[in-house]
N, C-alpha and C positions, 0 to 999 in steps of 0.2 A: 741705526738711529734714525729717528724721523723728526724733521723740523718743519714747522709751519711758517717758516720764514727763512729757511735755510738756503742751501745751495741750489742753484738752477743750472741748466745746461749752459754751454758757452754762448748761447744766443740770448740776446736781451729781448724778452717778449714783453707784452703789455701787462706785466704783473702789477696790478694795482694793489694787491694784498701784500702784507708785510709779515707773513707768518711762515716760518720754516717748519718742516716736519722731519725729524731726524731719527734714523734707525741705526743704532750702533750695531756693528756686525762682529760676530764671534765664530763664524764658521764659513765654509766656502764650497762652491761647486767648481769643478775643474773643466767643465765643458766649454767649448767655444761655438757650439752650433745648437740646433734644435734636437739633437739626439738626447737620450736619457742623460739627465744631469747628475754627475757624481759630486757629492759635497764632501769637502775636506774638513773634518771636525776633530776636536781633541777627544782622546779616549773617554774622558769623564763626561762628555756630552753625548755619548752613544744613546740612541733612542730619542734624541730631542729634535730631530729633523722637523717633525710637525710643528714644534714650537717656533722654530725659526721661520717656517712657512707662515705661521700665524702672525708673526711680526711683519712680514712683507705684506700680507693681506690687509693688516690694520693700517699700515702706512698708506696703501692704495685707497682704502675706504675713506680715510680722513682727507686725502687729496680730492676725492670725488665730492665730499661734503664741503670742502674749502678749496674750490677750483683755482683760486688765485694764489694758493700756497705753493711752496717748493718742497718737493720730497727729496731728502738727501740720504743715501745709503753711505754710511761712514765705516771705514775699516781698511787697514793696510794688509800686512803679511799674515799668512796662516802659520800655524806652529808645525815645525818639522816632525816627521814621524807620526802624524796624525792618521786617524782612521778615515778612509774614504767610504762614504755610504751613498748609495744611489737615490735618486729622487723618487718620491711617490710610490709607484707600483713595482719598481725593480727591487728584488730582494738581494742582489749581489752586493758583496762588500770585499774590499781589498785594502791593503796598506800601501803607503807611499813613503819612501825613505826621506825625501826632501820636499820642501814646500814648492807648490806650483807658483810660477811668477804672476799668475792672475790674482789681483787684489781681492780681498774679502768683499769690499763694497761692490766691485764689478760682478762678482759671482752672484750676489743678490739681484742685481739689475738683470743679469743674464737669465736667472731663474724666472723672474717676473715676466720678461719678454718671451721666454720659451713657453711659458704657460699662458700666453696671450693676456697678461695682467690679471689672470684668475677671474676673468669675466668683468672686471671693472673698466668702465669707459673713462680713460684719462688722457690728458694731454701729455705726451711723452716729453715735450719740451720743458715740462715742470718737474722732471725727475732727473736727478744727477747723482754723482758719486763724489765722495771725498776719500782719497786713498793714501793718506799719510798717517792717520791716527793709529797708534799701537796700544792704547789703553782707553778707559772710559773718560778720563779727564780730557785727553786729546780729541776723543770723539766729539765732545761738546764744543771745545774751543775751536778746533779746526773746521768744524761744520759752520760755525759763525763766520770764520774767515773765508771759507768757500762761498758762502752766501754773499758776502760782500763782493767777492771777486766777480761773481756772476751778475749780480743786480746793481752793484755800485752803491749800495747802502747796507746798513746793518738792519736786522729784523727788529720788530717791536714785540714779538711774541714767539715763543718756541714750544713745539710739542715734541716730546721724546717718547719713542716707543722702544721698550727694552724689557728685560725680566723684571717682574714685580719685586723680587728680593734685592734688586739694585736701586730701588727708589730712594732710599735714604742716602745712599752714596752720591747720587746725582744731585739731589735737591739740597741736602744738608752740607755736602762737602764741595762738590764740583762747581755748583752754581755760586756758592759762597766764595770759592777761590777766585773766580773770575768776576765776582760782584754782579752777578746777573740777578735782578729782582725776582723773588719767588712769585709775585703776582703776575709776572710776564712769562711764566712757564707752565705747561701742562704735561702730565706724565701718564702714559698708558703702560701698565705692567702686565706681562703675560708670562707665567712660569710653566714649565712642563708639568704634565699630570702627576699627581701624587704617586701613582704606580710606577712611573718612570724615575722620578727623583723626589723623594719625600721632602716636604717643606722644611722639616727640621734639619735635614742634611744641607739644603740650600742655605738656610739661615746661619747654620754653624760655620759653613765654608765662607760665607760672606763676612761674618764677624771675624774670622781668622785671617782670611787672605784678601778680602775686599775692603769693606768699611773699616775693619780693624787696622788695616795697613795705612789707608789714606787719611784716617783721622789724625794721625801723627806725622803725616807727610803730605800736606795739601796739594803740592805741586809735582809730586812724583819724582823728586830729585834726590831722595835718600838712597842709600845703598841697594835696598831690596827692590823698590819699584823702578829705579833707574836701570838696574840690571835686567829686569824683565823687559823694559823698553828695548834695550840693546839686543836682547835675545830675539825679539820680534822684528828686528830690522831697522830700529830707529837710529839714524846717523847723527842725531844731535842738532840738526839744522832743518828749519822749516823751508820748503821749496816754494817760493812765491813772494810777492811783494808784501811787506809789513810796514805799517806806519810806526813812528818812533814809540808810541805808547804801547802798542801791542808787542813790539819787539822787547820793550822793557819788562812786560808781563812774562814773556817766554823765557827771559833771562833771570827772572826772580828766583831766588833760592830759598824762599820760605822763612828767612830770618832765623832767630834763635828758636830751637826746638821744633822746627818744621811746621809751625802752626800759624805764623804771622801772615796775615792777609795782605796781598799787594796793595799799596796805598797810593800809587800813581794814577794819573788821569787815564780813563779808558774811553774809547769812542762811543760805547753804548751806554754811557752813564745817563744820558738823557733820552727819553722815549722819542722815537721818531727822527733821531739825528741821522743825517745823510752826509756821509763823508767819502 
């Protein structure tokens, strides 16, 4: 995920801008050095490595265009038993029985670094990772929290870079759930080419397992989405300081029917608030 006001490195730099760039991560490379990077991806994502690379490049490009922004790669654990595909020119592939301990967000950052940021001239202090999110809702919310931790204030605007078919999920459901104003979010969607995954297949899958699930369970606390979180390594507790309002949001159980929006106060209710 990419935020134009999101999370920054642990160092406080002279960030005058308040825009995070968030790139939600759904695949992983397992390398720890500059050798060919192997990416751990789910079987249904086979062939989509160029799309994930495009997400990284887009985040870097926006950071160049908005140098006072913070680029956040967001994503926690990979899925067990996924297919490991090599980066770029390497045609080798193998399987891995269990997930690597390397977080998905760190894998994206490693990929960017190993490729010299794909030629983009960026300030590496304006790039960071969020490594607790296990689904798209958490990608959005936890990146906001990461941004706050690094900059000591919440962003005024967010840019999200992800798949185009997930646009409605992020804007109509996740932003609504955390009460983030749509006029303060931008979305750049990049899907795999039609020959890799037909648009119809993507939209049908999203309607069935993505938007279709979240529309009736805004906070992911129902049986199906909660089980997915646990399967991806979620322990049920956010690691890090939370003010009482955000803690109340994280503990919210959606009310009757799973669709009731949290009504308590939130620290980003006012533009430019610094807490």
